[in-house]
C-alpha positions as a Markdown table, in Angstrom:
| # | Residue | x | y | z |
|---|---|---|---|---|
| 1 | Met | 6.2 | 107.4 | 80.5 |
| 2 | Lys | 8.7 | 110.2 | 79.7 |
| 3 | Ile | 10.0 | 110.2 | 76.1 |
| 4 | Arg | 12.8 | 112.6 | 75.2 |
| 5 | Leu | 14.0 | 113.6 | 71.7 |
| 6 | Ser | 17.4 | 115.4 | 71.4 |
| 7 | Ile | 19.8 | 116.6 | 68.7 |
| 8 | Asp | 22.6 | 114.1 | 68.9 |
| 9 | Gly | 23.3 | 113.6 | 65.2 |
| 10 | Thr | 26.3 | 114.7 | 63.1 |
| 11 | Ile | 27.2 | 117.7 | 61.0 |
| 12 | Gly | 29.4 | 117.1 | 57.9 |
| 13 | Phe | 32.3 | 119.1 | 56.6 |
| 14 | Ala | 34.8 | 118.6 | 53.8 |
| 15 | Gly | 37.2 | 117.1 | 56.3 |
| 16 | Gly | 34.7 | 114.7 | 57.9 |
| 17 | Ser | 31.9 | 114.9 | 60.4 |
| 18 | Leu | 31.4 | 116.0 | 64.0 |
| 19 | Arg | 28.9 | 114.9 | 66.6 |
| 20 | Ile | 26.7 | 117.9 | 67.4 |
| 21 | Ala | 26.0 | 117.5 | 71.1 |
| 22 | Glu | 29.5 | 116.2 | 72.0 |
| 23 | Thr | 31.2 | 119.0 | 70.0 |
| 24 | Leu | 29.1 | 121.8 | 71.5 |
| 25 | Ala | 29.6 | 120.4 | 75.1 |
| 26 | Leu | 33.4 | 120.5 | 74.6 |
| 27 | Leu | 33.4 | 124.0 | 73.1 |
| 28 | Asp | 31.1 | 125.3 | 75.9 |
| 29 | Ala | 33.5 | 123.8 | 78.5 |
| 30 | Ile | 36.5 | 125.5 | 77.0 |
| 31 | Ala | 34.7 | 128.8 | 76.7 |
| 32 | Leu | 33.6 | 128.8 | 80.3 |
| 33 | Asp | 36.7 | 127.4 | 81.9 |
| 34 | Arg | 39.3 | 129.0 | 79.5 |
| 35 | Ser | 41.4 | 125.9 | 80.1 |
| 36 | Leu | 41.7 | 122.5 | 78.5 |
| 37 | Gln | 42.4 | 121.0 | 81.9 |
| 38 | Gly | 39.3 | 122.6 | 83.2 |
| 39 | Ala | 37.3 | 121.2 | 80.3 |
| 40 | Ala | 38.8 | 117.8 | 80.9 |
| 41 | Thr | 37.8 | 117.9 | 84.6 |
| 42 | Arg | 34.3 | 119.1 | 83.7 |
| 43 | Ala | 33.9 | 116.2 | 81.3 |
| 44 | Gly | 35.5 | 113.6 | 83.6 |
| 45 | Arg | 38.1 | 112.9 | 80.9 |
| 46 | Ser | 41.9 | 113.1 | 80.8 |
| 47 | Tyr | 43.7 | 116.1 | 79.4 |
| 48 | Arg | 45.1 | 113.9 | 76.7 |
| 49 | Ala | 41.6 | 112.7 | 75.7 |
| 50 | Ile | 40.3 | 116.3 | 75.5 |
| 51 | Trp | 43.3 | 117.5 | 73.5 |
| 52 | Gly | 42.7 | 114.6 | 71.1 |
| 53 | Lys | 39.1 | 115.7 | 70.6 |
| 54 | Val | 40.2 | 119.2 | 69.9 |
| 55 | Ala | 42.7 | 118.0 | 67.4 |
| 56 | Ala | 40.1 | 115.9 | 65.7 |
| 57 | Ile | 37.7 | 118.9 | 65.4 |
| 58 | Glu | 40.5 | 121.1 | 64.0 |
| 59 | Ala | 41.4 | 118.4 | 61.4 |
| 60 | Thr | 37.7 | 118.2 | 60.4 |
| 61 | Leu | 37.2 | 121.9 | 60.1 |
| 62 | Gly | 40.6 | 122.7 | 58.6 |
| 63 | His | 41.0 | 125.6 | 61.1 |
| 64 | Pro | 42.3 | 126.0 | 64.6 |
| 65 | Val | 39.4 | 126.1 | 67.2 |
| 66 | Val | 41.5 | 127.0 | 70.3 |
| 67 | Val | 44.4 | 129.3 | 71.0 |
| 68 | Lys | 46.6 | 129.6 | 74.0 |
| 69 | Thr | 47.0 | 133.2 | 75.2 |
| 70 | Lys | 49.6 | 134.4 | 77.7 |
| 71 | Gly | 47.9 | 135.0 | 81.1 |
| 72 | His | 44.5 | 134.0 | 79.8 |
| 73 | Gly | 44.7 | 130.3 | 79.4 |
| 74 | Thr | 43.2 | 128.5 | 76.4 |
| 75 | Val | 40.3 | 130.3 | 74.6 |
| 76 | Leu | 38.3 | 129.6 | 71.5 |
| 77 | Ala | 39.8 | 130.8 | 68.2 |
| 78 | Pro | 37.5 | 132.6 | 65.8 |
| 79 | Ala | 36.6 | 129.4 | 64.0 |
| 80 | Gly | 35.8 | 127.7 | 67.4 |
| 81 | Glu | 33.6 | 130.6 | 68.5 |
| 82 | Ala | 31.8 | 130.5 | 65.1 |
| 83 | Leu | 31.2 | 126.8 | 65.3 |
| 84 | Arg | 30.0 | 127.0 | 68.9 |
| 85 | Asn | 27.6 | 129.8 | 68.2 |
| 86 | Ala | 26.2 | 128.0 | 65.1 |
| 87 | Leu | 25.6 | 124.7 | 67.0 |
| 88 | Arg | 24.0 | 126.5 | 70.0 |
| 89 | Ser | 21.8 | 128.5 | 67.7 |
| 90 | Thr | 20.7 | 125.4 | 65.8 |
| 91 | Ile | 19.9 | 123.5 | 69.0 |
| 92 | Asp | 17.9 | 126.4 | 70.5 |
| 93 | Arg | 15.9 | 126.9 | 67.3 |
| 94 | Phe | 14.9 | 123.2 | 67.2 |
| 95 | Glu | 13.9 | 123.1 | 70.9 |
| 96 | Ala | 10.2 | 123.9 | 70.2 |
| 97 | Asp | 10.0 | 121.6 | 67.2 |
| 98 | Leu | 11.5 | 118.7 | 69.2 |
| 99 | Ala | 9.1 | 119.3 | 72.1 |
| 100 | Gln | 6.2 | 119.1 | 69.7 |
| 101 | Glu | 7.5 | 115.9 | 68.1 |
| 102 | Thr | 8.0 | 114.5 | 71.6 |
| 103 | Asp | 4.3 | 115.2 | 72.3 |
| 104 | Thr | 3.3 | 113.4 | 69.1 |
| 105 | Leu | 5.6 | 110.5 | 69.7 |
| 106 | Thr | 4.4 | 110.1 | 73.3 |
| 107 | Trp | 0.7 | 110.2 | 72.3 |
| 108 | His | 1.2 | 107.6 | 69.5 |
| 109 | Phe | 3.1 | 105.3 | 71.8 |
| 110 | Leu | 0.6 | 105.4 | 74.6 |
| 111 | His | -2.3 | 105.2 | 72.3 |
| 112 | Arg | -1.0 | 102.1 | 70.5 |
| 113 | Ala | 0.0 | 100.5 | 73.7 |
| 114 | Gly | -3.5 | 100.8 | 75.0 |
| 115 | Ala | -2.6 | 103.2 | 77.7 |
| 116 | Arg | -4.3 | 106.6 | 78.4 |
| 117 | Ala | -2.2 | 109.7 | 78.1 |
| 118 | Ser | -2.5 | 111.5 | 81.4 |
| 119 | Gln | 0.2 | 114.1 | 80.8 |
| 120 | Leu | -0.6 | 117.8 | 81.0 |
| 121 | Arg | 0.4 | 119.8 | 78.0 |
| 122 | Leu | 2.3 | 122.9 | 78.9 |
| 123 | Ala | 3.3 | 125.6 | 76.3 |
| 124 | Ala | 5.6 | 128.1 | 77.9 |
| 125 | Ser | 8.0 | 130.9 | 77.4 |
| 126 | His | 11.6 | 130.0 | 77.9 |
| 127 | Asp | 12.9 | 130.2 | 81.5 |
| 128 | Pro | 16.0 | 128.5 | 83.0 |
| 129 | Leu | 14.3 | 127.8 | 86.4 |
| 130 | Leu | 11.2 | 126.3 | 84.8 |
| 131 | Leu | 13.3 | 124.0 | 82.6 |
| 132 | Glu | 15.1 | 122.9 | 85.7 |
| 133 | Ile | 11.9 | 122.2 | 87.6 |
| 134 | Leu | 10.4 | 120.1 | 84.7 |
| 135 | Ala | 13.6 | 118.2 | 83.8 |
| 136 | Asp | 12.5 | 115.1 | 85.7 |
| 137 | Asp | 8.7 | 115.6 | 85.6 |
| 138 | Ala | 7.1 | 112.9 | 83.5 |
| 139 | Ser | 3.6 | 114.2 | 84.2 |
| 140 | Ile | 4.0 | 117.3 | 82.1 |
| 141 | Thr | 5.0 | 117.6 | 78.4 |
| 142 | Leu | 6.7 | 121.0 | 77.6 |
| 143 | Thr | 6.7 | 123.0 | 74.4 |
| 144 | Ile | 8.9 | 126.1 | 74.4 |
| 145 | Cys | 7.5 | 129.1 | 72.6 |
| 146 | Gly | 6.9 | 132.8 | 73.0 |
| 147 | Ser | 4.4 | 134.1 | 75.6 |
| 148 | Asp | 1.9 | 135.2 | 72.9 |
| 149 | Asp | 2.2 | 131.8 | 71.1 |
| 150 | Ala | 1.7 | 130.0 | 74.5 |
| 151 | Leu | -1.5 | 131.8 | 75.1 |
| 152 | Thr | -2.7 | 131.2 | 71.6 |
| 153 | Arg | -2.1 | 127.4 | 72.0 |
| 154 | Leu | -4.0 | 127.5 | 75.3 |
| 155 | Arg | -7.0 | 129.2 | 73.7 |
| 156 | Ala | -6.9 | 126.9 | 70.7 |
| 157 | Gly | -7.0 | 123.8 | 72.9 |
| 158 | Thr | -3.6 | 122.4 | 71.8 |
| 159 | Ala | -2.2 | 123.1 | 75.3 |
| 160 | Asp | -3.7 | 122.6 | 78.8 |
| 161 | Ala | -1.6 | 125.4 | 80.3 |
| 162 | Ala | 0.6 | 128.3 | 79.3 |
| 163 | Gly | 3.7 | 129.9 | 80.8 |
| 164 | Cys | 4.0 | 133.5 | 80.0 |
| 165 | His | 5.5 | 136.8 | 81.3 |
| 166 | Phe | 4.9 | 140.5 | 80.7 |
| 167 | Gly | 7.3 | 143.2 | 81.7 |
| 168 | Leu | 4.9 | 146.2 | 82.1 |
| 169 | Pro | 6.7 | 149.3 | 83.3 |
| 170 | Gly | 4.6 | 151.3 | 85.7 |
| 171 | Val | 1.8 | 148.7 | 85.8 |
| 172 | Ser | 1.3 | 145.9 | 88.3 |
| 173 | Pro | 1.8 | 142.7 | 86.2 |
| 174 | Pro | -0.6 | 140.5 | 88.2 |
| 175 | Val | -3.5 | 143.0 | 87.8 |
| 176 | Ala | -2.8 | 143.7 | 84.1 |
| 177 | Val | -2.5 | 140.0 | 83.2 |
| 178 | Arg | -5.5 | 138.9 | 85.2 |
| 179 | Arg | -7.8 | 141.5 | 83.7 |
| 180 | Ala | -6.7 | 140.5 | 80.2 |
| 181 | Leu | -7.3 | 136.8 | 80.9 |
| 182 | Glu | -10.3 | 136.5 | 83.2 |
| 183 | Ser | -12.6 | 137.5 | 80.4 |
| 184 | Asp | -11.7 | 134.2 | 78.7 |
| 185 | Gly | -12.4 | 132.2 | 81.9 |
| 186 | Leu | -8.8 | 131.5 | 82.5 |
| 187 | Ala | -6.8 | 131.6 | 85.7 |
| 188 | Ala | -3.5 | 133.4 | 85.9 |
| 189 | Ile | -1.3 | 132.0 | 88.7 |
| 190 | Pro | 2.0 | 133.7 | 89.6 |
| 191 | Leu | 4.8 | 131.2 | 89.7 |
| 192 | Phe | 7.7 | 133.5 | 90.5 |
| 193 | Arg | 9.2 | 136.9 | 89.9 |
| 194 | Arg | 12.5 | 137.2 | 88.0 |
| 195 | Glu | 14.9 | 139.9 | 87.2 |
| 196 | Gln | 15.3 | 141.1 | 83.6 |
| 197 | Gly | 18.0 | 143.4 | 82.4 |
| 198 | Leu | 20.9 | 144.0 | 80.0 |
| 199 | Ile | 23.2 | 141.0 | 79.6 |
| 200 | Thr | 26.6 | 142.3 | 78.7 |
| 201 | Gln | 30.1 | 140.9 | 78.1 |
| 202 | Ala | 31.9 | 140.1 | 81.4 |
| 203 | Gly | 32.8 | 143.3 | 83.2 |
| 204 | Asn | 30.6 | 145.3 | 81.0 |
| 205 | Pro | 33.5 | 146.9 | 79.1 |
| 206 | Met | 31.3 | 149.2 | 77.1 |
| 207 | Arg | 29.6 | 150.5 | 80.3 |
| 208 | Leu | 26.1 | 149.8 | 79.0 |
| 209 | Arg | 23.6 | 150.9 | 81.6 |
| 210 | Ser | 20.5 | 151.8 | 79.6 |
| 211 | Ile | 18.8 | 151.4 | 76.2 |
| 212 | Ala | 20.1 | 154.9 | 75.3 |
| 213 | Asp | 23.7 | 153.6 | 75.9 |
| 214 | Ile | 23.1 | 150.8 | 73.4 |
| 215 | Ala | 22.1 | 153.2 | 70.6 |
| 216 | Arg | 24.6 | 155.9 | 71.5 |
| 217 | Arg | 27.6 | 153.6 | 71.6 |
| 218 | Lys | 26.5 | 151.4 | 68.7 |
| 219 | Ala | 26.7 | 148.2 | 70.8 |
| 220 | Arg | 25.9 | 145.0 | 68.9 |
| 221 | Phe | 22.5 | 144.0 | 70.2 |
| 222 | Val | 21.0 | 140.5 | 70.0 |
| 223 | Asn | 17.2 | 140.5 | 70.2 |
| 224 | Arg | 14.6 | 137.9 | 71.1 |
| 225 | Gln | 12.0 | 136.6 | 68.6 |
| 226 | Arg | 8.7 | 138.4 | 67.8 |
| 227 | Gly | 5.9 | 137.2 | 70.1 |
| 228 | Ser | 8.2 | 136.6 | 73.1 |
| 229 | Gly | 7.5 | 138.6 | 76.3 |
| 230 | Thr | 11.2 | 139.8 | 76.4 |
| 231 | Arg | 10.9 | 141.2 | 72.9 |
| 232 | Ala | 7.7 | 143.0 | 73.8 |
| 233 | Trp | 9.3 | 144.5 | 76.9 |
| 234 | Phe | 12.3 | 145.7 | 74.8 |
| 235 | Asp | 10.0 | 147.3 | 72.2 |
| 236 | Arg | 8.1 | 149.1 | 75.0 |
| 237 | Leu | 11.4 | 150.4 | 76.4 |
| 238 | Leu | 12.3 | 151.8 | 72.9 |
| 239 | Val | 9.0 | 153.6 | 72.7 |
| 240 | Glu | 9.4 | 155.0 | 76.3 |
| 241 | Thr | 12.9 | 156.3 | 75.4 |
| 242 | Lys | 11.8 | 157.5 | 72.0 |
| 243 | Ile | 14.5 | 155.4 | 70.2 |
| 244 | Ala | 13.7 | 154.0 | 66.8 |
| 245 | Pro | 14.5 | 150.3 | 66.3 |
| 246 | Ser | 16.7 | 151.3 | 63.4 |
| 247 | Lys | 19.1 | 153.0 | 65.9 |
| 248 | Ile | 19.8 | 149.6 | 67.6 |
| 249 | Leu | 22.6 | 147.8 | 65.8 |
| 250 | Gly | 21.4 | 144.2 | 65.5 |
| 251 | Tyr | 17.8 | 144.8 | 66.3 |
| 252 | Ala | 16.8 | 142.3 | 63.6 |
| 253 | Ser | 19.1 | 139.6 | 65.0 |
| 254 | Glu | 16.8 | 137.1 | 66.8 |
| 255 | Glu | 17.4 | 134.2 | 69.2 |
| 256 | Phe | 14.7 | 132.0 | 70.8 |
| 257 | Thr | 15.9 | 131.6 | 74.4 |
| 258 | His | 17.7 | 133.5 | 77.1 |
| 259 | Gln | 20.6 | 131.0 | 76.9 |
| 260 | Ala | 21.0 | 131.6 | 73.2 |
| 261 | Val | 21.2 | 135.4 | 73.8 |
| 262 | Ala | 23.8 | 134.8 | 76.5 |
| 263 | Ala | 25.7 | 132.3 | 74.4 |
| 264 | Met | 26.0 | 134.9 | 71.6 |
| 265 | Ile | 27.4 | 137.5 | 73.9 |
| 266 | Ala | 29.8 | 135.0 | 75.6 |
| 267 | Ala | 31.1 | 134.0 | 72.2 |
| 268 | Gly | 31.8 | 137.6 | 71.3 |
| 269 | Gln | 29.2 | 137.7 | 68.6 |
| 270 | Ala | 27.2 | 140.4 | 70.3 |
| 271 | Asp | 27.8 | 143.0 | 73.1 |
| 272 | Val | 24.4 | 143.1 | 74.8 |
| 273 | Gly | 20.9 | 141.6 | 74.9 |
| 274 | Leu | 17.9 | 141.8 | 77.1 |
| 275 | Gly | 17.3 | 138.7 | 79.3 |
| 276 | Ala | 17.0 | 137.0 | 82.6 |
| 277 | Arg | 19.8 | 137.3 | 85.2 |
| 278 | Ala | 19.9 | 133.5 | 85.5 |
| 279 | Ala | 21.2 | 133.3 | 81.9 |
| 280 | Ala | 23.9 | 135.9 | 82.6 |
| 281 | Glu | 25.0 | 134.0 | 85.7 |
| 282 | Arg | 25.2 | 130.7 | 83.8 |
| 283 | Phe | 27.7 | 132.2 | 81.3 |
| 284 | Ala | 29.5 | 134.4 | 83.9 |
| 285 | Leu | 28.5 | 137.6 | 82.0 |
| 286 | Gly | 27.7 | 141.1 | 83.2 |
| 287 | Phe | 24.2 | 142.1 | 84.1 |
| 288 | Arg | 22.5 | 145.5 | 84.5 |
| 289 | Pro | 19.0 | 145.1 | 86.0 |
| 290 | Leu | 16.2 | 146.9 | 84.4 |
| 291 | Gly | 13.3 | 145.6 | 86.6 |
| 292 | Glu | 11.3 | 142.6 | 87.7 |
| 293 | Glu | 8.5 | 140.8 | 86.0 |
| 294 | Thr | 6.0 | 138.0 | 87.0 |
| 295 | Tyr | 6.1 | 134.7 | 85.3 |
| 296 | Phe | 2.6 | 133.3 | 85.2 |
| 297 | Leu | 1.0 | 129.8 | 84.7 |
| 298 | Val | -2.2 | 130.4 | 82.9 |
| 299 | Thr | -4.8 | 127.6 | 82.6 |
| 300 | Ser | -8.6 | 126.9 | 82.6 |
| 301 | Gln | -10.5 | 126.9 | 85.9 |
| 302 | Ala | -10.9 | 123.1 | 85.4 |
| 303 | His | -7.2 | 122.4 | 84.8 |
| 304 | Ala | -6.2 | 124.7 | 87.7 |
| 305 | Lys | -7.3 | 121.9 | 90.1 |
| 306 | Ala | -5.2 | 119.2 | 88.3 |
| 307 | Pro | -2.5 | 117.6 | 90.6 |
| 308 | Gln | 0.2 | 118.4 | 88.0 |
| 309 | Ile | -0.6 | 122.1 | 88.3 |
| 310 | Ala | -0.5 | 122.0 | 92.1 |
| 311 | Thr | 2.8 | 120.2 | 92.1 |
| 312 | Leu | 4.4 | 122.6 | 89.5 |
| 313 | Ile | 3.3 | 125.7 | 91.5 |
| 314 | Ala | 4.7 | 124.3 | 94.8 |
| 315 | Arg | 8.0 | 123.4 | 93.1 |
| 316 | Ala | 8.3 | 126.7 | 91.4 |
| 317 | His | 7.6 | 128.6 | 94.7 |
| 318 | Ala | 10.2 | 126.5 | 96.5 |
| 319 | Ala | 12.9 | 126.8 | 93.8 |
| 320 | Ala | 12.6 | 130.5 | 93.5 |
| 321 | Arg | 13.5 | 131.1 | 97.2 |
| 322 | Gly | 17.1 | 132.1 | 97.5 |
| 323 | Arg | 17.8 | 131.7 | 93.8 |
| 324 | Ile | 19.8 | 134.5 | 92.2 |
| 325 | Gly | 17.6 | 136.5 | 89.9 |
| 326 | Tyr | 14.3 | 135.0 | 91.3 |
| 327 | Arg | 11.9 | 135.5 | 94.2 |
| 328 | Arg | 8.4 | 134.5 | 95.1 |
């Protein structure tokens, strides 16, 4: 049985309340399509219905959320961008907690129903392709967390497998990771390789091509959280280029997923971040590749033979073929 929890409640303002998921979906559509008609088509609604929802949001906030610009269609006004960014950040920050609560709810339901929970518990670093693969898989429960946290949960026995990645400049990731893990009796199985690089605003108007450019041009950077593989990679790049974190404007600004980083940049709240090409493609942003890394599935020798693991590996290998930003 697959149980799903989601944030679909309301957020209150002086002028009333808004449904979180519905409001974010509308703001995302307007930001991506730059057109109310495009947003209406995406949502399968009429232009009049979409305009009515926009008017309702503006009445609730007391500020305009969209603005029509000559030659650029309809875009989000500052209040609309701020609301979109706040809602996206809130949802992303609650993803891991919701996943954990889902695990608990599933266990209690199956236990009290007299059934045996046969799902495999996977703690994994965020990846767009992995989420797509697991979206309809009822045999695996997923908890999103950083690479370090995923391995910690695996060693503590609160997860059966961990998804992690390590961008190691000048070192073969498979060799480095396997040496670190085999001493614990764990198997590190490569799922796919993915491109990581600088996610920039569309067209890369600041011409950011390196970490040095970010510091020199005082670009607004959005970072990943401590313990994530992407954050560790960025910190290693800073050491390599001899740039102090204090020279990076926004170094302390943290988000928990690649999508959250891309959303911040798409909303104009940041100029650049380090992340997967897939996230940049989703938001039609610029991307400057810095290298590839291997995304691993780490588990015990016993769980490595589980049917869920075999299925996940096969699906990951197949999905990575021909996908922009990924390869086997």
